[in-house]
C-alpha positions as CSV (number, residue, x, y, z in Angstrom):
1,X,15.5,-13.5,-37.1
2,X,15.0,-11.0,-34.2
3,X,14.1,-12.0,-30.7
4,X,11.1,-9.6,-29.9
5,X,10.6,-11.1,-26.4
6,X,14.1,-9.9,-25.4
7,X,13.2,-6.4,-26.7
8,X,9.9,-6.3,-24.9
9,X,11.6,-7.3,-21.6
10,X,14.1,-4.5,-22.0
11,X,11.4,-1.9,-22.7
12,X,9.1,-2.9,-19.8
13,X,11.1,-2.9,-16.6
14,X,10.1,-5.2,-13.7
15,X,7.9,-3.6,-11.1
16,X,9.4,-2.9,-7.7
17,X,8.3,-4.8,-4.6
18,X,6.7,-8.1,-3.9
19,X,4.4,-9.4,-6.7
20,X,2.2,-11.1,-4.0
21,X,-0.4,-9.0,-2.1
22,X,0.5,-8.8,1.6
23,X,-2.0,-7.9,4.4
24,X,-0.7,-6.0,7.4
25,X,-2.2,-4.2,10.4
26,X,-1.0,-0.6,11.1
27,X,-1.8,2.4,13.3
28,X,-2.7,5.7,11.6
29,X,-0.2,8.4,12.7
30,X,-1.4,11.3,10.4
31,X,-4.4,12.0,8.2
32,X,-3.8,14.2,5.1
33,X,-6.3,16.2,3.1
34,X,-5.2,14.5,-0.2
35,X,-6.7,11.1,0.7
36,X,-3.5,9.6,2.2
37,X,-2.4,8.7,5.7
38,X,0.9,8.0,7.4
39,X,0.8,4.6,9.0
40,X,3.1,2.9,11.5
41,X,3.6,-0.8,10.5
42,X,5.7,-1.5,13.6
43,X,9.0,-1.7,11.7
44,X,8.5,1.5,9.6
45,X,6.4,4.6,9.1
46,X,5.1,5.1,5.6
47,X,2.5,7.0,3.5
48,X,-0.5,5.0,2.2
49,X,-3.5,5.7,0.1
50,X,-7.0,5.2,1.6
51,X,-10.0,3.7,-0.1
52,X,-12.6,6.4,-0.7
53,X,-15.2,4.3,1.2
54,X,-12.9,3.9,4.3
55,X,-13.2,6.3,7.2
56,X,-10.1,6.5,9.3
57,X,-8.9,8.9,12.1
58,X,-5.7,9.5,14.0
59,X,-4.8,6.5,16.1
60,X,-7.1,4.0,14.4
61,X,-5.8,0.5,13.8
62,X,-6.3,-0.3,10.1
63,X,-6.0,-3.1,7.6
64,X,-3.4,-2.4,4.9
65,X,-2.9,-4.2,1.6
66,X,0.7,-4.0,0.2
67,X,1.5,-4.9,-3.4
68,X,4.5,-4.1,-5.5
69,X,5.5,-1.1,-3.3
70,X,2.0,0.4,-3.0
71,X,0.1,0.5,0.2
72,X,-3.7,0.9,0.4
73,X,-5.6,1.3,3.7
74,X,-8.8,-0.9,3.4
75,X,-10.5,0.3,6.6
76,X,-10.5,0.1,10.3
77,X,-9.9,-3.1,12.3
78,X,-13.1,-4.1,14.0
79,X,-12.5,-4.6,17.7
80,X,-15.1,-6.6,19.6
């Protein structure tokens, strides 16, 4: 009898990154025309997608969700 579970595991590789959603605060370093930004997370500078409803500008402090290697800017941090 064949072990199909083992075959499925070999055909579907494990996703990169942490399987838990992490929340970080970052600073926007560049804003691109394709809907992405470059953000400074403090320890690294990376490219991230931006939610269509979020409005960000150069120098904004933003909320970033990180999951399995993908980064999504959720919006600006509200400063009181």
